[in-house]
N, C-alpha and C positions, 0 to 999 in steps of 0.2 A: 352614159346612161347608166344607172347603178338600179339592178334589178334583185329583188329579193322573192324567192320561192320559200313558201311555207309548207314544209311537209317532204320529208326525203324517202317518199315511195315512189311506186313506177312513174307516175304522172310527172311528178315534181323533177327527180332526176333525168327522163328523157328528155324533158322540157329543155333543162341546163344544158345539156350535152347538146342538143341540137341548136338552140339559140347562142352558143358558145362557139358551135361550129360553123353558123353562119358568119356572125359578128364578134372575131375575137377581143376587140375592144370592148366588149360589155363588161364590165363589173357585176360577176353573179354570187351571189351566196344564199346557200341552202340551210335554213332554221329547221331543224328536227327536235321535237320533243321528246324522244325515246333514246335510247343509247346505241341505236344501229340504225344504218341507213338500209332501207330497201328490206326490212324486217319480214314484211309480209309477202314480198315476193320469195324470200326463201323457203318458205314453206306451203306455197301455192302447190298445187298440183300434187300434193302430198310427198313435196319435197323437191319434186323433178321439174316444177315450174312450166305448167300447161300456157304457153304465152300466146298462144293465138289458135284459132280454129280455120279449117279448109273452106268453110261456110258450104260444104256440099250437103244437100237435104235440108237445106234452111230455107224456105220458099218466101218468107218476108221476115225482115227484121223485127217484125213485132213480136215471132216467136220466142228469139233470144233478148230481144231488150222490151221488157214490157212496160218500162218509163225509158223515155229518151229516143225512142224510136226515129223520128222524124229528124231530129237532130245530129242523130248517128249517120243517117243517109246522107245528110248534107256533108258532114266533115267528113266522110269517108272519101269523098270526091278530093282530099288532100292527102290522105293517107289512110289505104283499106287493107284488108289482111296480107294480099299479096306485097302492097310495098314493104310493110312492115316485115315480112319474110326475107324480102331483098334485102332490108335494112340489114339484118341480124347476119345473113349468109356474107353481107359486104365487110361483115367485123370480124369474119373468121368463126363465127358460130354453125356448126351443121346441124342441121334440124333432120326431126323423123316426123313423121305422120303416123299416127295409130288407125286401127280401123274405124274407131269412132269419130274420125276426123279431126281429132284433137291433136295440135303440133307441139312438141317438145325439142328442147336442145338433144343432140344426137348423145350427149353426155349423161343423159337422165339425170343430171343435179342442176337444181336449182341456183348453186354457187356460180355456175359459167357466167348465168346473166348477171347476178348480183356483183361477182368480181371484175366483169368487164366494164359494167356503168360506173361503178366506185374508181377502178383506174382511172379512166376518162376522166372524171371530173378531178382526180387528184393532177393528171397531167396537164389538164387544161388550166390548172390555175384557179379552179371555181372553188370558193370558200364552202366547206360542210362544217355546220356548228350544230354537233349533236347536245342532248340534254339543255336544248333551248324552246322551251314552250311557250307559246306564245298566249298573253293575257288578253292584248286587244290589238286593235288596228285603227289609228286615226289617220283621217285625210284632211289635209288642210291644201296648203300648195304643193307640197310633197306628201309622202306617207311616213308616219311613225308607228314603229313596232314596238309594244311594250311587252317583257317577259315575265312569266310567274316568278321566277326568281329574282327576287327583289336586287339580289349583288348583281344582276347583269345589267348593264345600261341599256337603255333605248336605243335603236337604231333608226336611221331614215331612208329611204330608197324612194327614185322615180317612178319604178313600176314593181306591183307586188302580184304574185301569183300565189294562188290557195289551192294547195293539193293536200290537204290534210287527210283526205279518205272520210269513210262513213263514222258516224257516230252512233253508239247504241241511245244515248238521250239527246234531247234537243240543246240542254246545256253545253254539249260538245261543241256549239257552234256561237257560244257567248262570245268568243273573240271578235266577232263579226256585229255585235250589236250596236257599236257607234258608227256603225254605216246602214244601219237601217234596211236591213234587205229581207226580203220576203223568204222565208225558212220554210218548206215542206217538214211537217214532222218525221223524225226517222222511225223506221220499224224493220224490225229483221225480214229479212227477203230472201233467205236461203237456208233452209231448214229441214229436219224431218219431221215425221208425223207420230204423234204418242198414239198408239192404239192400246187400250186396256182390254187384251182377250188373251188370257193364259195360253189356249188351245194355239192360238196364231203366233204368239211369242215363243212357243216351243218350237217352232219351226227356223229359229233363227238361223241365218247364213244359207236359208234357200233362197235363189235368184231365178227368177224367170226374165229371159233375154228380151223380151219384146211385150209390153204390158201398157194400157193405159189408163192414167189417172186423171179425174176430173173431181170437181168439187159439185153437188149436187145442187141444182136450180140456177146456177151459173154457167158463164162461158170458158172458165177458166180449166182448162185440158192439156196434156200432155203425153207424151209416148216414148218410151225408151225402158231400158232394164231397169227392175224393179227387184229391192232386195228387202228380205223379212228379218225383221231385228228383234232383238229381244223388249225392246220398247215398243216396236210397232213397224212403221215402213219408211225405208231410206232408198237412194238409188237415183238415177238420173230421172227417172220419170216422176217421182215423188218432188225432189229438190227445182225441177224447173214447173210444176204446177205450186210449189211454194212460191216461189218468184213470181209468178202470174198474179197469184192471189193474195201475196203479203198484206196489203190494206184491208183487203175484203176479211182474212184470217183474223187480222190485230183487231179490227173493228167488232170483230165477233168473238173475242176470248180465246181465240185458237179452237173452238168447238164448231166442228162441221160435219156435212154427210159425204165421206169419200165414195166416190164408186170407182172401182177397180174393172176394166177389159183384162183380163186375163189372156185372152185370145183375138187379139184386133186383126190379125190376119184374115179371120174369117168371118163373114155375115154371120148372122142368126139362123140363117137358114142352111148354110152352111155346116153350122155347129150341130144343128138338128140333124141333119145326114150324116154327120159322122156317129152320131148318138146312136140313131137309127140303124145304122149297120151292124152295131154291135150285136144288136138281138141277134141278126142273121148268122152272121160269122162265129161269135162269142158267147151265144145266148146261155151256154152251161155253166159260163166260167163268171166270177165273182165281179161286182161292180169294181171294186178296189183296185182289180188288178189290170184292167185296161186304161190308163190315164190318156186324157188328150194329150197331144204332140207336146205344148210348151211345158207341161206340168212334170214334176215328178211323182212317183205313185205316193210317196208320203205326203205331199201339198194336196195331192188328189183328195188322197183319204180325209183328210181336213176338211177339203171343200163338202164331199158329200155327206162328212158328220153334221155339217152346219144345216144341211136339208132335213137331218134325221133319219137318213138312210142308213140301215145297216152296213157294214162293208162287207158282210160276208153274204146278202142279198146276190141275188143271181141277175145278169140283164135281162132274161126272156121273163123277170119277175115284177118287172117296173111297167109302170102304167105309162098313158099320157101326161097326166099331170108330174109325174115325177121328170119324164123328159123336159117339159115345158120349163119347171123349178131349174133343172141341171143347165137349159140354155141362158136364164136370165141370171143365174149365179157366175157362168163363165164370162156373159158380154157384161152384166153389171152388178157386182158383188157388191155390198153397202157395209161399210164400217165406219163408225165413230170416231171421228179426230177430236182427242182432250187433251190438248197442249202441244207444245214445238220440242225439238232437240234441236242442239247445234249441230250443223256440218263440220266435223273432225276441228280442225281449228281455226277454219276460215269464216269467219264472220262479215259477211254482208248486209247492208241496209239498203232501204229505200229511202228515200226522202234527202234534204238537204236544201242549197241554194237552188230556188225556183228558177226554171228554166226560162220564165218571161223575165226575169231581170239580165239575161245575159244575151249579147249579140250574137245571133245564130251562126254565124261565119267565122267568128273570132274569137268567140267566148270571153270577150272583154265586157265588164260591167255597164250596163247603160245609165247607171245614176253616177258613176265614178270611172272618170277617163283612167287608163293606166292601169286599172285593177281588173285580174283576169281569173277566170276559176276552171281546175281541170280534174277527173277522176271522180271517185264518189262523193266527194264533198258535193257535187252537185245531184239534182234529182235524175240521176242516169243510174241505172244498175241492171245486171246481165242475168241470165241463167248460168249453170256452172257450164264448162267444156271452153272455155281459153277467153269467153266472150268479156269479162269485165277487163281481163288486163288487155285487151285489142282496145276497149273504150280508152285505157288509161295512155296507151303509146298515140292512140291517134288525137287525144283531146290534148296531151303534152306536147305534141309535133303541132297541131294548128296554133296554139299560143305562142310557140317559140316562132313561127314565121310571121305572126302578126306584130309581134314586139319587134323583130327584124325588120318589118316593113316600116316600122316608124322610124328605126335608126336611119334608115336609108333617105 
């Protein structure tokens, strides 16, 4: 059996290694359009490779997989995060877990992962063909793969696995046109929010360790650290919200009303109680000098200025309306999103091959036997925190097992 894997990313390389290990006689070739294998893995997690997550604090898969929740739940029966961690540790990769539940190699170097997989590929005799960008895939009895570089001769395969990752434009899926598959239009799904507010932007670098971000009028909502930047807002709370609301925001030209709860640990009544106490205990002090627990004095000064309250005003000079407005500000502060920014060098999209096209247990295409898809080329994507890479490992492994089952 000759297997062609298109895309030398996490899903493709993991699939190749696991399939070759299961069935050494399989002839496997990986075709990569770029000049390097696992290029995206090398930069993920700031170059440290956030390869999975412990899942602590995740109440449902929908929290971390806005698209593909039900599929991933099924696939995790074959390889979940614990089994993934075991796999890497058996390969000699020591792992460490951060306080935010993200799992990294102890070396804190993504090249530990890249080098291990590429070494296995070389040692196992798996063909790795770089700068082989695929133009089209045709299916007759077998599969014929044509390359964009006309100097490269077409190649054939009994089985094809497509692991090309996400694409920013639908044209990125043109190679699949001869197969007539449904493609969900791609849009960015991991990005920061642009907010044009000079006073806010001047707070760049300020971090609130736990805030809740939500899109007004929708159910899109996420909690976590929030970072104020010179262009708007970033941090896990924002990135998770952008992932959940990816299609909604794209449909609205990346303009929406953002609500921020700066103190999610407290209810409105508890916030009111905190503020009211300041009148009794710090009545003669200026409002700007007593910041709510999660906020810096600089951040608090900015917030009260949004209410039109002079920072020299004293607590015992505030009225009931002032307190009500403060509570509203702390629990549902409103900002206008006006555009998006990219998250570092990591570009994640939602969209891709429609999940209805795939067998939900094997990821084999329903219309074309022996054609499989894994990773971000499908309409599966995740929030930041190692969940996208976990999907790639799991899907690559599942495809390897499915192909291996046919060889038997």
